[in-house]
N, C-alpha and C positions, 0 to 999 in steps of 0.2 A: 395604487393599483396592487392587486393581490400578487401578481407575478413578480413585481418589483420587490415586494416584501419577502417572498420566498427566496428570491435570488440573494437579497441582502442577508438574510438569516443563514443561508447555507453556503454561500460563495467561498468563504474562508476555509470551511471544512473540506469542501471538494478540492480546492486548490492545494491544501496541505496534503491530502490523500494522493493526488496526482504527483505533486512534487516529490513526495517520499518514494514514489515508484520510478520516477524518471531522473531525479537529481538535476533537472534542467528547468530553470525558472521560466524561460521563454516558452518552452514546450508545454510546461504545466499550465501556463496562462492560456495557451491555445486550446489544449484539451479541455480545460475547465469551461472555456467559452463554448466549445462544441457540445459539451455535456449539457449545459443549460439550454442551448438552442434546441437540441434533441428533446430534452425534457419538456420544454414549453410546447414544442410541436406535437409531442405525444402525450400531453397532459390528460387527454381523454382516455388513454390506455392505463393510467394509474388507477388501480382497483382498490387500493387501501389494504391489500393483503400483507403488506410490510409497511414499515415507516417510510415517510417521504425521503428521509435521509438515506435509508438502505436502497431505495429505488434509485436515487441519484448516484450512489456509489456503484450500483450495478451498471448504470449507463456510462459512468466514467470508466469503469473496468472494460466495458465493451469498446469504448473509444480508444483506450490505451491499446487494447489488442489489435484493433483495426490499424492504428498508427504503426504498431510494431510489425504487423504483416506488410504494410506498405513499404516500410524502410528496411525490412528484414534485419532489424536490430534486436539484440537481446535486451530483456528488461533489466534495468539496473536499479536495484533496490538500495535506497539511501536511508540510513538511519538519521534521526535528528542529531545534529552535531553537538551533542551534549558536552563533548570534550573541548569545544572551541574556547570556552572560557574556563580556565582551571579554577578549581575551588581554592580559596585563599589559604587553606591549611595544607594543600598538596605540595609535596616536594616535587622538583622538576622530573625526577625519575618516575614518580607515581603517575604524573600526567602522561609521560611517554608510554608507560605500560598500558594505561587506560586507552590511549590513542591506538596503540598496537592491537589491543583486544577488539576495539570497535572496528578496525579495518579487517581483522580476521572474521568477524561476524558478517560484515558487508560482503566479503568475498564468498563466504559459505552460503549466504542467502542467494547470491547471484548464481550459484551452481545448482540450486534446487529446481526441479521441474516447475513450470509456471503455476499450476494449480496449487502445489504445495507452498510455493513462495507466496502466492497471494493469500492463501488460507492462514499461513503463519503471520504475515504482515497485518492483515485485516484484524485478526484476533488479538495479537499482542500489541500492535502499535496504534490501532484505531479503536480497540475495545469492543468490536462487534461480537454479538452472540454467534453461535454456530449456525443458527437459523439465518441470521443476517449475512454471514459469510457465504452460506449456500446461495442465497438470492443474489448477492453481489458477484459471485463467480459463475452463476448460471448452473448450479448443481443443487443437489439435495442437502439437507442438514446433515444427514449421515455421511455423505461424500465429503462435506466440509470437515467433519470430525476426523474422518480417515486421512484426508490430505494433511490436516493440521498435525495429527499425531505422527504420521510418516515423515512429515517435514521436520518436526522437532527432533525425532529420532535420528534422522539423517544429519541434521545440524550438529547434534551432539557427537555423532561419529566423525564428522569432518573436523570439528573443533578439537577432538581428542587426538586426531592424527597429527603426527609431528610435521608432516610435509606441507600443511596448509598455513601459509603466512601471507 
């Protein structure tokens, strides 16, 4: 069936996207399932103005927002845990420094306003174009660019401050 093929093709991508925003595997699985239910119910509304992938990510973003509003929780952005497995050539102190830097970035991302945080994460971690970021966040391409650049500028400021650890 065509819907099964679409779900199979895009499920892992949507799950990774949601997991990177929540840091919670169980919640990511629930939001991913809700995303596909909404997508299949609203398949007739998909007009092909964006890629199917971008459309799914927009639905997932809306599901995340709805969930955060319900629970009144802040979005926790989690970077892929690249430091979990140290490189064989790394010295222990190099691994510790890298882990510390990743934590500083996580903390800084969590302090960005929602649209900036989403724009930065979608662009850098998911490789979306500004047009796709705009669609996924429910804004224009121009707004996605502005949010991204303000987010990056603010991240740099926060990471340059001595007090953020």
